[in-house]
C-alpha positions in Angstrom: 85.5 85.9 101.1 89.1 85.9 100.3 91.5 83.4 102.1 95.3 84.0 102.1 97.6 81.3 103.1 101.2 81.9 104.0 104.1 79.5 103.9 108.0 79.6 104.1 108.8 81.1 107.4 111.3 79.5 109.8 114.6 80.0 111.7 117.5 81.1 109.8 121.0 82.4 110.6 121.9 86.0 109.9 123.0 86.4 106.4 120.8 83.6 105.2 117.8 83.6 103.0 114.1 82.6 103.2 111.1 82.7 100.5 107.8 83.4 101.6 104.8 82.4 99.6 101.0 83.5 100.0 98.3 81.8 98.1 95.1 83.7 97.5 91.8 82.0 97.1 88.1 82.5 97.3 86.0 85.4 95.9 89.1 87.3 94.3 87.6 89.8 92.0 89.6 92.9 91.3 93.2 93.0 93.2 94.7 96.3 93.8 97.7 95.1 95.3 99.3 92.4 97.4 102.1 92.5 99.8 103.8 91.6 102.9 103.7 93.3 106.2 105.9 92.5 109.2 105.2 92.9 113.0 108.1 92.8 115.4 107.6 91.9 119.1 106.4 95.1 120.8 106.0 97.0 117.6 103.4 98.1 115.1 102.8 96.1 111.8 104.7 97.6 109.1 104.9 97.4 105.2 107.8 95.4 103.9 106.9 95.2 100.2 103.9 95.5 98.0 103.2 94.9 94.3 100.2 96.2 92.3 98.3 94.6 89.7 100.2 96.5 87.2 103.5 95.1 88.6 104.9 98.3 90.4 106.6 97.5 93.5 107.4 99.3 96.6 109.6 98.5 99.5 110.5 99.6 103.0 113.8 101.2 103.1 115.0 98.3 105.4 114.3 95.8 102.5 115.5 97.5 99.5 118.3 95.7 97.9 117.7 92.7 99.9 114.1 91.6 99.5 112.3 90.9 96.2 108.5 90.8 95.8 106.9 89.0 92.9 103.6 87.8 92.0 102.3 84.9 89.8 98.4 85.0 89.2 97.0 84.6 92.8 100.3 84.1 94.6 102.8 86.6 95.8 106.2 85.7 97.0 108.8 87.5 99.0 112.4 86.4 98.4 114.6 87.5 101.4 118.4 87.6 101.3 121.1 88.8 103.6 118.6 88.5 106.5 119.4 90.4 109.7 118.2 89.9 113.2 116.0 92.9 112.8 114.1 91.2 110.2 112.6 88.9 112.9 108.8 89.0 113.2 105.5 87.7 112.1 105.2 88.3 108.2 101.6 88.9 107.2 100.3 88.6 103.6 98.0 91.2 102.5 95.6 91.8 99.5 93.8 95.0 99.0 91.0 95.1 96.5 90.1 97.8 94.0 87.5 99.0 96.6 90.2 99.3 99.4 89.0 96.4 101.3 92.0 94.7 103.1 92.4 90.9 103.6 95.1 89.3 105.8 96.8 85.9 106.1 97.3 84.2 109.5 100.9 85.3 109.5 104.2 83.2 109.4 107.0 83.4 111.8 110.4 84.5 110.5 113.3 84.2 113.1 116.8 85.4 112.3 119.4 84.2 114.7 122.6 86.4 115.0 
């Protein structure tokens, strides 16, 4: 099994920054991609950013120019700047294997106060 442990969430004022981390452990074989998803209250979970094993990145339109995803071995980071109230939600780490199996972390709360 794969375990994903997130950290770095919290309460921040609008315009501030946060850095999320997600460490993967366990039966990690071939990783296709790692990424971050957000679920706001009353909304569906949505992709925020992801990075492939080759280093290609993809961002939601709302995250472009403000968020940066990076990866070091089995840890993925999300640097968030210029945070807005609409960035509030539970952020989940995702790992997708080459066999398209999805693994999820337990989630970390990010709250941006205006």
